[in-house]
N, C-alpha and C positions, 0 to 999 in steps of 0.2 A: 518418515521419508515420503509421506503423502501418497503419490501414485505407486510407490513401491511397497506400500503397506497392504495388508490383506483386505482392507476396506478403506474407502476414501469418499469424501463429499466434494463434488466439483461443479463448476459452472461452465456452460458452453457458450462460445461466441462465434460469430461468422464475420469474416472480412467482407465488407460491403463494397470496397473500392476495387477497381481493376489493378492488379499488381504489375508494376513495370517489369519488363523482362530482365533487367539487370539487377533487380533488388535481391534476388536469392544469393548472389555472390557478395553482396554488400552486408548481409546480415551479421556475420562474425565481427566485422569492423564496427557496425552500429551498436552491437551489444557491448563491445569494449568501450565505445565512446560514451555510452550511457550506463557504464558499470557502476556498481555500488562503491561509494567512497566512505571510508571509515570515519566515525566521529568520536571515537573513544577519548581523544585528547582535545576535542573541541566542545564548546558549550551549546551546541545545537540541540534542539528538542527532537528532531526527526531526520532520518536519512533513508533514502531508498534508491534502488538501482538493480540492474540485472547481474546475475551471477550464474555459475555452473549448476546444472541440474544435479550432478552427482555430489558436488561439494560446494556449499555456499561460501566457503572461504576462498575459493578459486575464482577470482574476478578477471583472470586473463585467459581462461579456458586453456591452460597450459597442458592439462592431462586429458581432458575429455571435451572434444569440440561439440558445438551445439548440433551439428548435422548428425542425424542418426540413420539407421538403416531404412531403406525404402523412402517414403514420402514424408518423413517426420523430422522435425527439429524440436529440441527440448532444452529449456533453460529455466531459471527461477527468478522470481521477484523477491529480493531481500529487503526487508523493512526493519529498521531499528528505531525504537522510541525511548527517549529518556524522560522519566517522570520523577519529580520530587514529590514525595507524599505531602499532602496539605498539612498534616499535623507537624511534620518536621519543619516545614516553612514557617508555620505559625510560631513554633517554639523559638526558632532562631531570629525571626523578625522581632519577637517580643524582647529577646535579649539585646538586640541591636537598638531598639527603642529605649530600653532601660538605660543602656550605656549613654545614648544620646541625651536622655533627660539629665543624667548625672553631670554631663559636660555643660549643659545649658544652665544648671543651677549654680555652677561656678561663676557664671557671668550674670547671675540674677535674672535668668529667664526660665520659664516653666513650660512654655508651649512649643511643641514640635510642629512646625508648619506642614500643611498638607503636601506641598511639593517635596519637602525634605523626607516625609514618610514614604512617598512614592520612590524617591531616589534610594532610600535605605532598602526598600523591598527589592528593587532591581539589583542592588549590590549583593544582598543576601542570597537571592535566587541564583545569581551568577556564580557565587562562591559555592553554593550547594551543588550546582550542576556538575562541578568538577569532581564531586565526591560520589556521584551516582553514575554507574555505567549504563549505557542504553541497552534495552532488552531486545535481542534479535528474534526475528520471525522470518520464515521462508515459505513461499507459495510457489509450488512447481507449476510449470507451463509446458504443455505439449501442443505443437502446431502441426496439423495435418496439412501439408502444402498442396496436396492434390485436391482436397475438398475445400481448402481455405477455411478450415474449422479449427478453433483453438479451445483447449480445455485448460481451465485454471483450478488448481486445488484449493478452492475456497468458496464459501457461500456467504461470507461477510460483506455486507453492502459497501462499507467504507473501503475495504480492500479491493473490491471489484471496481468501484469508481476510480480508485487510484490506478489500478492496473489498466483500465480502459484509456484513461487520460495519458498515462505514461507510454503505453504502447503506441498511441497515435503520435505522440511527440517523438518517439524513437524511430518509428518506421514510416511515418507519414501516411498511415492507413487508418480508416475509420472502422470501428467494430460495432456490431449489433448483438446484443445478448439473445440467445436462443431460448425463448420461453416456450411452454407447452402450446400457447396460442400460435406463435410464429412457426413452430414446427408443424402444427396442424395445417396452417395456411399453405405450406409448401406442397401438401399432398391433396388438398381438397379442391374441387372445381368451384366455380362461382356460386352455384346453387347451394352446394353443401356448406360453403363458407357463410352464405347469408343465413342459413339455418343455425349455424354455430353462433353467429353474432346475435341472433334473436332468442337464444336460450336464456331463460330466466333462472336465477339462482334459487335454490330451495332453502327455506327457513326450517331447519331440522328441529328447532325448539318448538315449533307449532304442530309438528306431526304427532 
């Protein structure tokens, strides 16, 4: 459960845009508008969207609203990825090409054209996708509305890029990742920041 676990790795972001006064009341509707849509019965490779913090299956926030006590909102980014193992694809494509070759030999042809191979591969991949369920993943999000700071329960670069892009799409707000440098810059005066910028890294292999 990420933030509800005894330990968690997370990444911090800060909202850089000024937040419109009416946005807070719109957030539940925006979450539902961009909620996760199931792809179990579809041949899609990937799907993502917002869902409940407490239950990733609750995409309507029917039991637990995103507004929490005090200045906090909490929800999750749900990501599902469907992957056909390369070895499985290779096997079934080989079988399809074998069958195609047998049909061609009946009309005295022995060569499977490149475009036909591509077509067969697409057909096989589409058929296999129906047999592999997407793998779900959940990344919890906590939004401190007083400080405009957001915590995401992930340190994976691809997940963070997806979160940042999807957050902006959903709420029309830009985010900046809070790195050690950006956090230091908030507290240091100009002279101290200049000294920080001029620090040279140490090559510990030569010590």
